[in-house]
DRENROTI-997735 format. One record per residue (C-alpha): residue in one letter; residue number from 1; x, y, z. Coordinates in Angstrom, 3 decimals, m for minus. Layout:
BEGIN
atom res: a	n: NUM	u: X	v: Y	w: Z $
...
END
This chain:
BEGIN
atom res: x	n: 1	u: m0.292	v: m0.172	w: 0.007 $
atom res: x	n: 2	u: 1.284	v: 3.365	w: m1.222 $
atom res: x	n: 3	u: 1.113	v: 6.522	w: 0.519 $
atom res: x	n: 4	u: m1.431	v: 8.320	w: m1.542 $
atom res: x	n: 5	u: m3.513	v: 4.363	w: m0.762 $
atom res: x	n: 6	u: m2.939	v: 5.383	w: 3.184 $
atom res: x	n: 7	u: m4.501	v: 8.540	w: 2.960 $
atom res: x	n: 8	u: m7.405	v: 7.266	w: 1.478 $
atom res: x	n: 9	u: m8.387	v: 4.455	w: 3.467 $
atom res: x	n: 10	u: m7.667	v: 7.081	w: 6.443 $
atom res: x	n: 11	u: m9.880	v: 9.686	w: 4.733 $
atom res: x	n: 12	u: m13.084	v: 7.060	w: 4.550 $
atom res: x	n: 13	u: m12.844	v: 6.982	w: 8.165 $
atom res: x	n: 14	u: m12.595	v: 10.234	w: 8.717 $
atom res: x	n: 15	u: m15.301	v: 11.426	w: 6.629 $
atom res: x	n: 16	u: m17.706	v: 8.227	w: 8.427 $
atom res: x	n: 17	u: m17.149	v: 10.237	w: 11.636 $
atom res: x	n: 18	u: m17.614	v: 13.466	w: 10.750 $
atom res: x	n: 19	u: m20.895	v: 12.504	w: 9.268 $
atom res: x	n: 20	u: m21.603	v: 10.943	w: 12.733 $
atom res: x	n: 21	u: m21.080	v: 13.993	w: 14.556 $
atom res: x	n: 22	u: m22.652	v: 16.450	w: 11.857 $
atom res: x	n: 23	u: m25.661	v: 16.429	w: 9.664 $
atom res: x	n: 24	u: m25.673	v: 18.220	w: 6.426 $
atom res: x	n: 25	u: m28.284	v: 20.379	w: 7.267 $
atom res: x	n: 26	u: m26.099	v: 21.406	w: 10.341 $
atom res: x	n: 27	u: m23.136	v: 22.440	w: 8.031 $
atom res: x	n: 28	u: m26.014	v: 24.504	w: 5.587 $
atom res: x	n: 29	u: m27.041	v: 26.091	w: 8.331 $
atom res: x	n: 30	u: m23.523	v: 27.468	w: 9.647 $
atom res: x	n: 31	u: m23.051	v: 31.134	w: 8.923 $
atom res: x	n: 32	u: m19.880	v: 30.438	w: 6.549 $
atom res: x	n: 33	u: m22.143	v: 28.523	w: 4.416 $
atom res: x	n: 34	u: m24.152	v: 32.380	w: 3.334 $
atom res: x	n: 35	u: m21.330	v: 34.323	w: 2.557 $
atom res: x	n: 36	u: m20.467	v: 35.265	w: m1.114 $
atom res: x	n: 37	u: m17.103	v: 33.012	w: m1.819 $
atom res: x	n: 38	u: m14.241	v: 34.492	w: m3.507 $
atom res: x	n: 39	u: m13.354	v: 33.296	w: m7.538 $
atom res: x	n: 40	u: m10.186	v: 31.784	w: m7.916 $
atom res: x	n: 41	u: m10.474	v: 32.929	w: m11.409 $
atom res: x	n: 42	u: m10.608	v: 36.654	w: m10.819 $
atom res: x	n: 43	u: m7.880	v: 36.152	w: m8.410 $
atom res: x	n: 44	u: m5.883	v: 34.305	w: m10.866 $
atom res: x	n: 45	u: m6.389	v: 36.724	w: m13.269 $
atom res: x	n: 46	u: m5.766	v: 39.861	w: m11.471 $
atom res: x	n: 47	u: m2.413	v: 41.477	w: m12.832 $
atom res: x	n: 48	u: m2.050	v: 43.623	w: m9.307 $
atom res: x	n: 49	u: m1.851	v: 39.895	w: m7.923 $
atom res: x	n: 50	u: 1.344	v: 37.264	w: m8.422 $
atom res: x	n: 51	u: m0.338	v: 34.519	w: m9.589 $
atom res: x	n: 52	u: 1.131	v: 32.440	w: m6.495 $
atom res: x	n: 53	u: m1.436	v: 30.321	w: m3.768 $
atom res: x	n: 54	u: 0.348	v: 30.309	w: m1.350 $
atom res: x	n: 55	u: 0.093	v: 27.282	w: 1.292 $
atom res: x	n: 56	u: 0.350	v: 27.019	w: 5.283 $
atom res: x	n: 57	u: 1.713	v: 23.329	w: 5.584 $
atom res: x	n: 58	u: 2.974	v: 21.959	w: 8.947 $
atom res: x	n: 59	u: 3.602	v: 18.875	w: 8.067 $
atom res: x	n: 60	u: 4.271	v: 16.203	w: 4.902 $
atom res: x	n: 61	u: 4.774	v: 12.557	w: 4.468 $
atom res: x	n: 62	u: 7.372	v: 12.970	w: 2.335 $
atom res: x	n: 63	u: 9.323	v: 15.792	w: 4.420 $
atom res: x	n: 64	u: 8.069	v: 15.171	w: 7.950 $
atom res: x	n: 65	u: 7.593	v: 18.647	w: 10.156 $
atom res: x	n: 66	u: 8.382	v: 21.643	w: 8.245 $
atom res: x	n: 67	u: 7.242	v: 24.535	w: 10.357 $
atom res: x	n: 68	u: 5.057	v: 23.431	w: 13.729 $
atom res: x	n: 69	u: 5.712	v: 26.965	w: 15.218 $
atom res: x	n: 70	u: 4.060	v: 29.796	w: 13.153 $
atom res: x	n: 71	u: 0.105	v: 30.688	w: 13.712 $
atom res: x	n: 72	u: m2.091	v: 30.339	w: 10.303 $
atom res: x	n: 73	u: m3.192	v: 33.515	w: 11.024 $
atom res: x	n: 74	u: 0.404	v: 35.033	w: 10.947 $
atom res: x	n: 75	u: 1.509	v: 33.033	w: 7.858 $
atom res: x	n: 76	u: m1.655	v: 33.576	w: 5.947 $
atom res: x	n: 77	u: m2.284	v: 37.218	w: 6.515 $
atom res: x	n: 78	u: 1.590	v: 37.423	w: 5.588 $
atom res: x	n: 79	u: 1.068	v: 35.631	w: 2.116 $
atom res: x	n: 80	u: m1.756	v: 38.227	w: 1.229 $
atom res: x	n: 81	u: m0.061	v: 41.129	w: 2.119 $
atom res: x	n: 82	u: 2.866	v: 39.803	w: m0.185 $
atom res: x	n: 83	u: 0.474	v: 39.092	w: m3.069 $
atom res: x	n: 84	u: m1.106	v: 35.802	w: m2.874 $
atom res: x	n: 85	u: m3.377	v: 34.884	w: m5.427 $
atom res: x	n: 86	u: m5.005	v: 32.630	w: m2.865 $
atom res: x	n: 87	u: m4.524	v: 30.613	w: m0.102 $
atom res: x	n: 88	u: m3.593	v: 26.975	w: 1.131 $
atom res: x	n: 89	u: m4.900	v: 25.559	w: 4.211 $
atom res: x	n: 90	u: m4.190	v: 21.610	w: 4.878 $
atom res: x	n: 91	u: m7.419	v: 20.383	w: 6.938 $
atom res: x	n: 92	u: m5.631	v: 16.158	w: 6.904 $
atom res: x	n: 93	u: m5.005	v: 16.065	w: 9.968 $
atom res: x	n: 94	u: m3.031	v: 12.485	w: 10.317 $
atom res: x	n: 95	u: m0.485	v: 13.101	w: 7.705 $
atom res: x	n: 96	u: m0.359	v: 16.659	w: 7.123 $
atom res: x	n: 97	u: m0.770	v: 18.327	w: 11.063 $
atom res: x	n: 98	u: m3.460	v: 20.586	w: 9.647 $
atom res: x	n: 99	u: m7.238	v: 21.041	w: 10.908 $
atom res: x	n: 100	u: m10.091	v: 22.000	w: 10.035 $
atom res: x	n: 101	u: m10.014	v: 25.392	w: 12.615 $
atom res: x	n: 102	u: m6.789	v: 26.103	w: 10.368 $
atom res: x	n: 103	u: m9.164	v: 27.174	w: 8.114 $
atom res: x	n: 104	u: m11.446	v: 28.830	w: 9.779 $
atom res: x	n: 105	u: m8.848	v: 30.812	w: 11.655 $
atom res: x	n: 106	u: m7.471	v: 31.924	w: 8.049 $
atom res: x	n: 107	u: m10.812	v: 32.890	w: 7.013 $
atom res: x	n: 108	u: m11.255	v: 35.305	w: 9.640 $
atom res: x	n: 109	u: m8.177	v: 37.425	w: 8.947 $
atom res: x	n: 110	u: m7.773	v: 37.415	w: 4.730 $
atom res: x	n: 111	u: m10.243	v: 38.600	w: 2.266 $
atom res: x	n: 112	u: m9.064	v: 36.731	w: m0.876 $
atom res: x	n: 113	u: m9.880	v: 32.865	w: m2.060 $
atom res: x	n: 114	u: m9.038	v: 30.194	w: 0.556 $
atom res: x	n: 115	u: m8.291	v: 26.362	w: m1.192 $
atom res: x	n: 116	u: m8.825	v: 23.625	w: 1.599 $
atom res: x	n: 117	u: m6.402	v: 21.169	w: 1.092 $
atom res: x	n: 118	u: m7.445	v: 17.917	w: 1.515 $
atom res: x	n: 119	u: m8.228	v: 14.321	w: 0.078 $
atom res: x	n: 120	u: m11.794	v: 14.747	w: m1.292 $
atom res: x	n: 121	u: m13.688	v: 11.332	w: m1.704 $
atom res: x	n: 122	u: m17.197	v: 12.313	w: m0.381 $
atom res: x	n: 123	u: m19.547	v: 14.987	w: m1.280 $
atom res: x	n: 124	u: m20.253	v: 15.730	w: 2.256 $
atom res: x	n: 125	u: m16.486	v: 16.960	w: 2.165 $
atom res: x	n: 126	u: m17.791	v: 19.470	w: m0.552 $
atom res: x	n: 127	u: m20.469	v: 20.796	w: 1.785 $
atom res: x	n: 128	u: m18.094	v: 20.844	w: 5.016 $
atom res: x	n: 129	u: m15.752	v: 22.999	w: 2.839 $
atom res: x	n: 130	u: m18.164	v: 25.805	w: 2.654 $
atom res: x	n: 131	u: m19.358	v: 25.501	w: 5.950 $
atom res: x	n: 132	u: m15.751	v: 26.385	w: 6.760 $
atom res: x	n: 133	u: m15.489	v: 29.465	w: 5.155 $
atom res: x	n: 134	u: m13.623	v: 27.700	w: 1.769 $
atom res: x	n: 135	u: m14.001	v: 29.486	w: m1.874 $
atom res: x	n: 136	u: m12.004	v: 26.686	w: m3.313 $
atom res: x	n: 137	u: m11.929	v: 22.517	w: m3.570 $
atom res: x	n: 138	u: m9.025	v: 19.979	w: m4.877 $
atom res: x	n: 139	u: m10.086	v: 17.218	w: m6.719 $
atom res: x	n: 140	u: m7.130	v: 14.755	w: m7.072 $
atom res: x	n: 141	u: m7.666	v: 12.400	w: m10.440 $
atom res: x	n: 142	u: m5.652	v: 9.534	w: m8.513 $
atom res: x	n: 143	u: m7.822	v: 8.764	w: m6.058 $
atom res: x	n: 144	u: m11.221	v: 9.807	w: m7.752 $
atom res: x	n: 145	u: m12.894	v: 8.360	w: m10.646 $
atom res: x	n: 146	u: m13.975	v: 10.546	w: m13.986 $
atom res: x	n: 147	u: m17.656	v: 10.255	w: m12.275 $
atom res: x	n: 148	u: m16.789	v: 11.349	w: m9.020 $
atom res: x	n: 149	u: m15.129	v: 14.396	w: m9.914 $
atom res: x	n: 150	u: m17.901	v: 15.212	w: m12.334 $
atom res: x	n: 151	u: m20.725	v: 14.665	w: m9.620 $
atom res: x	n: 152	u: m18.171	v: 16.551	w: m7.393 $
atom res: x	n: 153	u: m17.302	v: 19.983	w: m9.335 $
atom res: x	n: 154	u: m21.181	v: 19.920	w: m10.356 $
atom res: x	n: 155	u: m21.399	v: 20.269	w: m6.735 $
atom res: x	n: 156	u: m19.058	v: 22.573	w: m5.925 $
atom res: x	n: 157	u: m20.148	v: 24.961	w: m8.997 $
atom res: x	n: 158	u: m23.736	v: 24.361	w: m7.382 $
atom res: x	n: 159	u: m22.139	v: 25.861	w: m4.169 $
atom res: x	n: 160	u: m20.182	v: 28.629	w: m5.614 $
atom res: x	n: 161	u: m16.858	v: 27.355	w: m5.173 $
atom res: x	n: 162	u: m14.306	v: 27.235	w: m7.331 $
atom res: x	n: 163	u: m13.170	v: 23.743	w: m8.069 $
atom res: x	n: 164	u: m8.792	v: 22.705	w: m8.632 $
atom res: x	n: 165	u: m8.336	v: 19.836	w: m10.541 $
atom res: x	n: 166	u: m5.265	v: 18.325	w: m9.937 $
atom res: x	n: 167	u: m3.279	v: 15.485	w: m11.912 $
atom res: x	n: 168	u: 0.093	v: 14.047	w: m12.593 $
atom res: x	n: 169	u: m0.082	v: 12.486	w: m16.027 $
atom res: x	n: 170	u: m2.296	v: 12.843	w: m19.537 $
atom res: x	n: 171	u: m4.106	v: 9.853	w: m18.315 $
atom res: x	n: 172	u: m5.538	v: 12.053	w: m15.475 $
atom res: x	n: 173	u: m5.970	v: 14.670	w: m17.541 $
atom res: x	n: 174	u: m7.512	v: 13.793	w: m20.160 $
atom res: x	n: 175	u: m10.353	v: 10.994	w: m18.295 $
atom res: x	n: 176	u: m11.241	v: 14.292	w: m16.081 $
atom res: x	n: 177	u: m11.779	v: 16.894	w: m18.033 $
atom res: x	n: 178	u: m15.457	v: 18.226	w: m17.069 $
atom res: x	n: 179	u: m17.471	v: 21.737	w: m17.980 $
atom res: x	n: 180	u: m17.599	v: 22.093	w: m14.362 $
atom res: x	n: 181	u: m14.379	v: 22.818	w: m13.771 $
atom res: x	n: 182	u: m12.072	v: 26.218	w: m13.461 $
atom res: x	n: 183	u: m8.574	v: 25.526	w: m13.217 $
atom res: x	n: 184	u: m6.447	v: 22.670	w: m13.772 $
atom res: x	n: 185	u: m3.301	v: 21.826	w: m11.228 $
atom res: x	n: 186	u: m0.052	v: 19.937	w: m12.714 $
atom res: x	n: 187	u: 1.635	v: 18.248	w: m9.649 $
atom res: x	n: 188	u: 4.688	v: 17.534	w: m10.191 $
atom res: x	n: 189	u: 5.049	v: 15.536	w: m6.653 $
atom res: x	n: 190	u: 4.219	v: 11.941	w: m8.046 $
atom res: x	n: 191	u: 1.739	v: 10.664	w: m5.147 $
atom res: x	n: 192	u: 3.176	v: 7.519	w: m5.193 $
atom res: x	n: 193	u: 6.811	v: 7.830	w: m3.900 $
atom res: x	n: 194	u: 7.103	v: 11.488	w: m3.672 $
atom res: x	n: 195	u: 9.275	v: 12.598	w: m6.195 $
atom res: x	n: 196	u: 9.323	v: 15.237	w: m7.900 $
atom res: x	n: 197	u: 10.196	v: 16.969	w: m11.298 $
atom res: x	n: 198	u: 8.798	v: 20.565	w: m12.931 $
atom res: x	n: 199	u: 8.907	v: 18.560	w: m16.616 $
atom res: x	n: 200	u: 5.809	v: 17.139	w: m15.509 $
atom res: x	n: 201	u: 4.257	v: 20.401	w: m15.949 $
atom res: x	n: 202	u: 5.812	v: 21.527	w: m19.208 $
atom res: x	n: 203	u: 5.153	v: 18.335	w: m20.403 $
atom res: x	n: 204	u: 1.249	v: 18.720	w: m20.048 $
atom res: x	n: 205	u: 1.131	v: 22.394	w: m20.194 $
atom res: x	n: 206	u: m0.134	v: 22.233	w: m24.148 $
atom res: x	n: 207	u: m2.871	v: 19.896	w: m24.312 $
atom res: x	n: 208	u: m4.720	v: 21.640	w: m21.479 $
atom res: x	n: 209	u: m7.907	v: 22.875	w: m23.584 $
atom res: x	n: 210	u: m7.583	v: 26.603	w: m23.466 $
atom res: x	n: 211	u: m10.945	v: 27.260	w: m21.504 $
atom res: x	n: 212	u: m9.249	v: 26.176	w: m18.766 $
atom res: x	n: 213	u: m6.844	v: 28.240	w: m16.235 $
atom res: x	n: 214	u: m3.466	v: 25.962	w: m15.412 $
atom res: x	n: 215	u: m1.678	v: 26.405	w: m12.233 $
atom res: x	n: 216	u: 1.608	v: 23.848	w: m11.620 $
atom res: x	n: 217	u: 2.813	v: 22.804	w: m7.958 $
atom res: x	n: 218	u: 4.852	v: 21.206	w: m6.105 $
atom res: x	n: 219	u: 9.227	v: 21.831	w: m6.580 $
atom res: x	n: 220	u: 8.698	v: 25.607	w: m7.053 $
atom res: x	n: 221	u: 11.308	v: 27.000	w: m5.366 $
atom res: x	n: 222	u: 13.000	v: 29.765	w: m7.386 $
atom res: x	n: 223	u: 12.548	v: 32.580	w: m9.968 $
atom res: x	n: 224	u: 13.550	v: 30.985	w: m12.815 $
atom res: x	n: 225	u: 11.380	v: 27.919	w: m12.178 $
atom res: x	n: 226	u: 8.451	v: 30.736	w: m12.136 $
atom res: x	n: 227	u: 9.851	v: 32.353	w: m15.195 $
atom res: x	n: 228	u: 9.635	v: 29.229	w: m17.345 $
atom res: x	n: 229	u: 6.206	v: 28.150	w: m16.130 $
atom res: x	n: 230	u: 4.668	v: 31.902	w: m17.052 $
atom res: x	n: 231	u: 6.573	v: 30.975	w: m21.255 $
atom res: x	n: 232	u: 4.832	v: 27.679	w: m20.968 $
atom res: x	n: 233	u: 1.276	v: 29.926	w: m20.233 $
atom res: x	n: 234	u: 0.867	v: 28.867	w: m16.389 $
atom res: x	n: 235	u: m1.368	v: 30.759	w: m14.931 $
atom res: x	n: 236	u: m0.505	v: 30.583	w: m11.019 $
atom res: x	n: 237	u: 1.962	v: 28.322	w: m8.928 $
atom res: x	n: 238	u: 1.109	v: 26.774	w: m5.616 $
atom res: x	n: 239	u: 3.984	v: 27.211	w: m3.769 $
atom res: x	n: 240	u: 4.304	v: 25.866	w: 0.268 $
atom res: x	n: 241	u: 7.654	v: 24.406	w: 1.711 $
atom res: x	n: 242	u: 9.847	v: 26.946	w: m0.060 $
atom res: x	n: 243	u: 7.793	v: 29.462	w: 2.274 $
atom res: x	n: 244	u: 7.024	v: 27.118	w: 5.152 $
atom res: x	n: 245	u: 10.913	v: 26.201	w: 5.913 $
atom res: x	n: 246	u: 12.058	v: 29.433	w: 6.635 $
atom res: x	n: 247	u: 11.130	v: 31.540	w: 10.125 $
atom res: x	n: 248	u: 9.151	v: 34.137	w: 8.650 $
atom res: x	n: 249	u: 7.148	v: 32.925	w: 5.230 $
atom res: x	n: 250	u: 5.093	v: 35.865	w: 5.087 $
atom res: x	n: 251	u: 8.821	v: 37.830	w: 4.682 $
atom res: x	n: 252	u: 10.256	v: 34.791	w: 2.644 $
atom res: x	n: 253	u: 7.477	v: 35.364	w: 0.447 $
atom res: x	n: 254	u: 7.662	v: 38.938	w: 0.024 $
atom res: x	n: 255	u: 11.547	v: 38.773	w: m1.003 $
atom res: x	n: 256	u: 10.519	v: 36.106	w: m3.540 $
atom res: x	n: 257	u: 7.865	v: 38.144	w: m5.102 $
atom res: x	n: 258	u: 10.031	v: 41.025	w: m5.936 $
atom res: x	n: 259	u: 12.212	v: 38.631	w: m8.421 $
atom res: x	n: 260	u: 9.150	v: 37.820	w: m10.700 $
END
């Protein structure tokens, strides 16, 4: 069993537990469920923004603890001040040390889109994301069927949420596209062995249909990589570890952005 299989197996248990604690009706009655969401496309194409989706991440299965000393409020407001187009907040507990409360806290102090970074396997999680205050949900093609991706994306759109489809190869891309998706993310990290290569993004860039914005994820740690990806037509870049491994992620992003 690879790491992705382990995460999904655990996620099924978590979702079952969440359903037992809170009904969909209770989620829909939350304060955040009524708020007007921010559209990811609008912020990715805003020339005053950087195109960076900056991530708050304490830990990863491949790196272990990255930074567990800083508050989500401090980090995410620093990212926003540095020109982030959106924020990514991990809510997976067992493998990334994330929590739903992190997203709730980030929402209270920021006015840009927030991605609920988690492994979505059930419609319940889409509704839950809206209730937590998210604007974007992540759908990972590697752990979903085409029918699930379409259904989840359709539900997300009906709730006013943007959808980021994450793919790792041509096969995942071709079987996953549907009109309810907003942005295609190419993850340069192989989720089965966690190796990374920017060539993954470059090789898939040309075959993503023009109607979708595209972002590159993982293995982005220098300005030249950003410039290369921009030339290949990428609208955005998800960066987390490169900033989170510093003592001041917001300041690290500010310095990084100066070179773009």
